[in-house]
N, C-alpha and C positions, 0 to 999 in steps of 0.2 A: 420727439418720436421720429424715428427714421423710417422713410418709405423704402420698400423693397423694389428694386428695379433700376432702370438706367437713370443716371443723372445724380446731382449732388443731393445729400440728405436735406430734407426740408423740415423746418420747425413747425409744429402745430400752432395755429393762431388761437389765442385765448382773448375773447373780448374783455375790455377793462371791467373789473369788479367781479368776474366769475370766481376767482379764487376767494375773494372776500365773502361772496354769497355762499360758497361751498363751506368755508370755515364757520360762518354764522349758522348755517343749517346743521352742521355736525355739532356745534356747541349747544344750540337750542335743543337738539334731539337728545344729547347726553344729559342736559339739565332736566328734561322731562322724564327721562328714564331713571334718573337718580332720585326723583321724588319718591318718598315712601309714605306709608300711613302714619309715620311717627308724628305725634302731636305733643307739644310741651305739656307735661303733666301738671305744671303749675297753673294752667288754664282750666283744669278740670276741677271745678269747685262744687258742682252739683251733678247728681245722677238721678234720673227719673226711672223708676222701676214699675212695670205694669203689675196690676193686682194678680195674685196667684191663688190657685185653688187646688186642694188635694182631697182625696176621698178617705172616709173612715168606714168602718163596718156598717154603721147605720146612718151615715150622714156625710157631711163634708165641712171643710174649714176653708174660709176665704181670708187671705192675708192681704191687707191693703196698707201701703206705705206712702208717706209724704216723700218729697224729693230728699235724697240723702245729701247732706251738706258736709263738705270736707273741712274739718277744723283740727289743726295740729296733728296730722297723720291719722285722724279717726273720721270715718264717715258715720254720721248720726241721722236718724230718721224716726219720726213718730210712726207707730203702727197700730192697727186694730186687727184682731183675729175674730171673725164671726163664725161660730159653730152652729151649723144647721143640722137638725132641728133643735139642738140643745143650747139655746141662747143663754142658759144659766152659766155655761162655760166660756162665754165671750170674754175677751180680755183686750187691754190696750196698754201701751207703754212706749219704751224707747229702744231702738236697735242701735248697737254700737259695733262697728267693724273697723279695727285698726288696719290701715293700708298706707304704707309709706309712698312717697313720691316715686321712688325707684320701682317698687312693686307695681304701681299704677302704670308707669311707663312700660314695664315688662308686659303688662296686659295688652297695651296698645301695639307693641312691636312683636312680641312672641306669641300672643294669642290666648294665653291662659293665666289664671290667677287663682290659687287656692287660698282660702281665707278662713279665719275663725273669729268669732266675736260673741256678743251676748245680747239677749233680749231681756230688758229689765221691765217687769210689769209695773203698773201704776201702784201696786201695793208693796213694791220693793223686791219681790221674788225674782231671782235671776235664772234665766234659761240659757243653756249653751247652744250656740249655733255654729255651723261650719258649712262651707260650700265651695263652689267652683264657678268662676266666670270664664266664659269662652267668647272671645270677640268674633263678630261677624265682619266688622270693618273698624275703622278708626273711631267711629261714632257710637256703635251699638253692639249688642251681643246677647248671649243667653246666660241665664243664671240657674244653678241648682242649689237650693238651700235646704239644709237639714237642721231642724230645731228639736232639741231633746226636750220632751214634755215631762217625762219621769224616767227613772233609770230603766234603760232597755227599750224605751218607746220613743221613736222620733217621727216627726212629720216631715215629709219631703215635698218641697214646692219647686216647680219648674216655671220659670218666667223669663222675661226679657228686660234689658236695660238700655238706656240711651243717655249719653252725656249731654248736659245742658251747659252751653258755653257762653262766655262773654255777656252775661246778663240777658241773653235772648229769652223769649217766652218759652215756657215749658212745651216740649214737642207733644204732638198727639200721641196717645198711648200706643205703644208698640203692639204688634200682633198678640192676641190673647195667649195666655199661658196654657201649657199642656197639663193634663191631669197628672198629679204627682203619684208616687208610689209609696207604699207603706212599709 
């Protein structure tokens, strides 16, 4: 850099290693900024879902699920639906939701995933389900699930999910679900 004024131009003195430190700082800063919430989908083998509750005209339904386990592009979980005060209508069975690795990665990176699946009761009756997952971060988010009970009537459950990774213990239940709509 040249000085303005009388006399020959002087070079600015740089202590040894300043350029190296500057380059390292810029490189580390770029690496930190380049990190995203992207998480390899092949590591997502289990999903914990908080219990969900929705209201009926004269009661409520509480849906409780075990961890969803990912097998061959399908998430599966055991469920129980407790109908209060009409326990005669309680049911249990298996939930199955096809989700490809690409769709799961899209949830982590893009933030939403629309899905369809089925609830198979213990007596073999199949119920259709559909929903949307919206990620809050790379580890968790919100779920809205609609389960068709009979033609024209569906139950809507709002809840939360959290990925369970690398064999770690199941995380504490996420914040409680919101009341669903009918």
